C-alpha positions, -999 to 999 in steps of 0.1 A, spaced: -197 -60 13 -201 -94 28 -181 -113 1 -212 -131 -13 -208 -138 -50 -231 -118 -72 -236 -115 -109 -209 -125 -134 -205 -98 -160 -186 -98 -193 -162 -69 -199 -173 -48 -229 -142 -26 -234 -107 -21 -222 -102 -11 -186 -70 -7 -166 -57 -18 -132 -28 -7 -109 -14 -22 -77 11 -1 -57 32 -14 -28 16 -5 5 -11 15 -13 -46 10 -24 -53 -7 -57 -73 11 -84 -90 -4 -115 -119 3 -138 -144 -20 -156 -166 -13 -185 -197 -34 -191 -226 -33 -215 -256 -14 -201 -279 -43 -210 -261 -63 -184 -264 -36 -158 -301 -31 -164 -307 -67 -154 -293 -59 -119 -310 -42 -90 -294 -7 -87 -283 -17 -52 -259 -41 -68 -239 -13 -84 -242 14 -58 -210 30 -45 -193 13 -16 -221 -12 -11 -209 -35 -38 -174 -47 -48 -161 -59 -81 -136 -87 -85 -116 -93 -117 -100 -128 -119 -72 -142 -140 -78 -177 -155 -47 -198 -153 -37 -226 -178 -54 -252 -156 -87 -234 -157 -85 -222 -121 -94 -186 -112 -70 -163 -93 -87 -133 -78 -64 -105 -89 -79 -72 -80 -111 -66 -60 -127 -38 -41 -157 -14 -39 -172 6 -66 -164 42 -56 -188 62 -76 -217 62 -101 -208 49 -136 -197 71 -165 -218 62 -195 -219 60 -233 -250 50 -251 -241 14 -248 -217 10 -219 -212 19 -183 -177 23 -167 -173 17 -130 -142 30 -111 -131 7 -83 -105 7 -56 -91 -20 -32 -106 -28 2 -83 -1 16 -108 25 3 -132 13 30 -106 14 57 -98 50 47 -133 58 58 -131 40 92 -120 59 123 -101 41 151 -119 46 184 -116 27 217 -154 25 219 -184 33 197 -204 64 209 -232 46 227 -254 77 221 -251 112 208 -252 127 243 -225 150 253 -214 126 281 -210 97 257 -190 117 232 -167 131 259 -161 95 272 -152 84 237 -126 112 234 -110 104 268 -103 67 261 -74 54 242 -62 22 226 -28 8 236 -10 -22 221 23 -32 236 47 -62 234 36 -71 198 50 -66 163 40 -38 140 22 -63 118 2 -76 148 -7 -40 158 -19 -36 122 -42 -66 126 -56 -52 158 -62 -18 141 -81 -35 113 -102 -56 138 -110 -24 158 -120 -7 125 -145 -35 119 -159 -36 154 -186 -12 146 -223 -13 137 -222 -20 100 -185 -25 102 -181 -62 93 -159 -69 63 -148 -103 48 -112 -98 59 -91 -127 73 -55 -126 86 -29 -146 68 3 -137 87 14 -148 121 8 -128 153 40 -120 172 43 -112 209 74 -104 230 84 -79 257 110 -64 234 86 -58 205 66 -26 197 41 -3 214 15 20 200 -11 42 217 -40 58 198 -57 86 218 -95 89 214 -93 127 209 -69 124 179 -98 116 155 -83 136 127 -53 112 125 -70 80 135 -83 67 102 -75 30 100 -57 32 67 -36 62 78 -25 42 109 -16 12 87 4 34 64 23 47 94 31 12 105 45 2 72 64 35 69 83 33 102 119 20 101 118 -17 97 80 -15 94 62 -43 75 48 -43 40 10 -46 43 -13 -59 17 -50 -71 14 -51 -98 -13 -85 -110 -26 -91 -148 -26 -120 -170 -37 -131 -193 -9 -141 -229 -13 -178 -219 -11 -174 -196 -41 -175 -163 -21 -147 -137 -18 -125 -127 11 -95 -104 15 -64 -119 32 -44 -93 52 -7 -103 49 23 -84 62 59 -87 70 72 -98 104 95 -83 130 125 -102 115 115 -98 79 96 -67 70 88 -80 35 58 -102 30 68 -139 27 68 -154 -8 72 -190 -20 84 -183 -55 107 -157 -71 105 -144 -106 137 -143 -127 138 -118 -156 167 -117 -180 164 -85 -200 193 -95 -222 177 -127 -236 154 -127 -267 139 -159 -253 127 -143 -220 91 -131 -215 103 -95 -213 87 -73 -240 105 -40 -231 127 -24 -205 136 12 -196 152 30 -167 140 61 -150 157 82 -123 144 107 -98 167 134 -83 139 156 -69 145 145 -33 183 154 -32 191 176 -3 220 182 21 198 198 48 163 190 60 141 212 82 113 192 100 85 209 119 62 195 145 33 208 167 30 245 176 19 278 161 39 307 149 73 312 165 66 284 190 64 258 162 88 229 170 116 224 145 146 201 141 173 203 114 194 175 100 223 180 75 252 162 59 279 186 47 298 158 30 273 161 3 287 196 -6 320 182 -19 331 188 -55 313 222 -57 279 207 -51 255 236 -41 235 231 -10 199 218 -15 174 220 13 139 206 19 112 210 45 88 184 60 62 184 88 46 162 113 22 188 127 4 164 151 35 154 171 50 173 200 78 147 205 111 166 198 131 134 194 106 120 169 107 153 149 145 149 148 142 113 136 119 125 109 145 150 97 173 123 99 152 98 79 142 124 53 179 133 49 188 96 45 162 94 17 177 126 1 213 114 -4 210 95 -36 191 95 -68 163 69 -69 167 45 -99 138 25 -112 137 -3 -137 105 -6 -157 99 -39 -174 69 -50 -195 63 -87 -194 38 -112 -208 16 -121 -178 4 -153 -195 39 -168 -196 45 -192 -167 78 -176 -159 60 -144 -148 23 -155 -148 -2 -133 -131 -10 -148 -97 24 -164 -92 40 -132 -81 27 -103 -61 37 -66 -57 63 -65 -29 80 -97 -40 117 -99 -45 128 -109 -80 161 -115 -99 167 -90 -127 195 -93 -152 206 -62 -170 230 -56 -199 259 -31 -199 241 -6 -221 226 14 -192 243 44 -177 226 43 -143 222 5 -137 251 -19 -134 253 -49 -156 246 -83 -142 219 -100 -120 207 -83 -88 178 -86 -64 151 -60 -70 117 -56 -54 84 -51 -73 70 -18 -61 41 -15 -85 23 -34 -113 -3 -22 -138 -20 -34 -169 -52 -35 -188 -80 -60 -195 -74 -61 -232 -43 -83 -230 -19 -101 -206 9 -75 -207 20 -62 -173 41 -32 -166 63 -39 -135 84 -13 -117 115 -25 -97 136 -7 -72 165 -17 -49 154 -37 -19 159 -10 6 153 24 -9 148 47 21 118 70 20 110 102 39 85 82 60 113 58 71 113 70 107 115 55 142 85 45 162 76 75 183 72 53 214 105 36 209 122 70 214 132 79 249 
């Protein structure tokens, strides 16, 4: 996992890929076993080796599209081997955030590790994320080819985070990054593979800023679903009403009857004979009553409306939506006709929340939602609550 370029293999059969917003990419590659046999088994062992699949643009340049570790032994047919892979976040899922490495396995060293904490103050959420990743790599065997592509931000009015050494069960690096992107006005976070000038691979960590939570982009896709001349192959609309609720119960730390609970409700949602719908959530590792209340309020905000998603299949080889020009998380202009019941006609700004496709062709399935669809994890920073 040092980014050094290894063998170049030819895909033998169809595989698939998927990139979610603020999630870990997943993809599979199938190659002929004759190619695999020419490699030392160390070169396809789980987590030791990564696979990168690139998109070749019209000018012949390669864009690293998805890359990450092989996460298990291959599944086999008589002639082929299929490797399941995930993004670099699969490594960060397996890193624990500690203020110091245990210098030995003695009781004293382990107690010392548990009593120390990491505290970041006066910096943005994105900058805290950078520090979390750096700490996750500051271990024996922890180096990863990750570089940072977004600005660091400092200021007395910015954010604070404290990670206690004893809270090991919640201190996985990826979990902490997910929390940072999930707080109210938290930044989108992505690790994008990139070929370096020397031919080796690195991942660029990019994120939104304090002023703009979305990752910066220098180009916007414009998709007109009403035109037969557009690169759109198909479009459909899905909706999700499963989160609808007028009352939310949110529990925190504690056991039995001492479990902390806060309730948020909006009785205006009961108008026009609407029956009451309720939901329950939990943050079992927090004893902060105000934070538990904010969780309940945020979950209620996410429960008020039906989520509408526009799914568009496009030709990723068309320059108007070519793979590598856009990224998941980008804003795009989407034009819809008047035939839809749940989507208004006209052109609106939408955000790409996921993309998926296969290696057999250039077709890409894009999922779009409104720019600011609240989620149950859209809560305030615990240390910003008095």
